[in-house]
C-alpha positions as CSV (number, residue, x, y, z in Angstrom):
1,M,7.1,-1.7,-19.1
2,K,8.2,-3.3,-15.6
3,W,8.8,-7.2,-16.0
4,R,9.2,-7.6,-12.1
5,Q,5.9,-5.5,-11.6
6,V,4.0,-7.9,-14.0
7,L,6.1,-11.4,-12.6
8,T,5.5,-10.4,-8.9
9,T,2.5,-11.8,-7.2
10,V,0.6,-9.2,-5.1
11,Q,-1.8,-11.5,-1.8
12,S,-4.8,-9.8,-1.3
13,I,-6.5,-9.7,1.6
14,D,-9.9,-8.0,3.1
15,S,-10.6,-5.6,5.7
16,D,-10.7,-8.0,8.8
17,E,-7.1,-9.4,8.0
18,A,-6.1,-6.3,7.5
19,K,-7.5,-4.8,10.8
20,R,-5.6,-8.0,12.3
21,F,-2.5,-6.8,11.2
22,L,-1.9,-3.5,12.2
23,A,-3.6,-5.0,15.8
24,T,-0.8,-7.2,15.7
25,H,2.1,-5.2,14.1
26,A,3.6,-2.1,15.8
27,E,3.0,1.4,13.6
28,G,6.0,2.4,12.0
29,T,7.5,-1.6,11.3
30,Y,5.8,-2.0,8.0
31,P,5.3,-0.1,4.8
32,L,1.7,1.3,5.0
33,P,1.2,3.2,1.4
34,D,-2.5,5.3,0.4
35,V,-2.8,4.8,-2.9
36,R,-5.7,7.0,-3.0
37,Q,-5.8,10.5,-4.4
38,S,-4.6,13.5,-1.7
39,G,-7.8,14.8,-0.9
40,E,-9.0,11.3,0.3
41,Y,-5.7,10.7,2.0
42,E,-6.6,14.3,3.9
43,E,-10.3,13.2,4.3
44,E,-9.3,9.9,6.1
45,R,-6.2,7.7,6.2
46,I,-4.5,5.5,8.8
47,P,-2.9,6.3,11.3
48,G,0.9,6.1,9.8
49,A,0.2,5.7,6.3
50,A,2.4,7.3,3.6
51,L,0.6,9.3,0.7
52,I,1.9,7.6,-2.6
53,S,-1.1,8.4,-4.8
54,F,-1.8,5.1,-7.3
55,P,0.0,7.8,-10.2
56,E,3.0,8.8,-8.4
57,L,3.3,4.8,-8.2
58,S,5.9,3.6,-10.2
59,S,7.9,6.5,-9.6
60,R,7.8,6.1,-5.5
61,Y,7.7,2.8,-5.1
62,K,11.3,2.6,-4.0
63,E,10.2,4.4,-1.0
64,I,8.4,1.1,-0.1
65,D,10.7,-1.3,1.8
66,R,10.8,-4.5,-0.1
67,E,12.2,-6.0,3.5
68,K,9.0,-5.8,4.8
69,S,5.6,-7.1,4.2
70,A,2.9,-3.7,3.1
71,I,0.0,-3.2,3.2
72,A,-0.9,-1.2,0.1
73,Y,-5.0,0.3,0.5
74,C,-7.3,2.5,-1.6
75,A,-11.0,3.1,-1.7
76,I,-12.3,0.3,-2.7
77,G,-9.5,-2.1,-3.8
78,G,-8.6,-1.7,-7.3
79,R,-5.7,0.7,-6.9
80,K,-3.8,-1.9,-4.8
81,Q,-3.6,-4.8,-7.2
82,T,-0.5,-3.5,-8.8
83,R,2.7,-4.2,-7.4
84,Y,5.6,-2.0,-8.3
85,F,9.0,-4.1,-7.4
């Protein structure tokens, strides 16, 4: 169990807020992990997104820059709720 995972608060935003964030920040200036499965990622993705599927998140979370605001996304919102920092 990673205690920081349990104690770190994650802010959820809706799709309109995410679109505004993406429109006002240059691609590459924020982490954009896509936590879906590889087939979902290959089918369609947001430009600049990096595939870090949910099962891999606990071993790859260090790839996400903690000093920047990040937007993690999935198909319907459930997988992005867990934060591994």
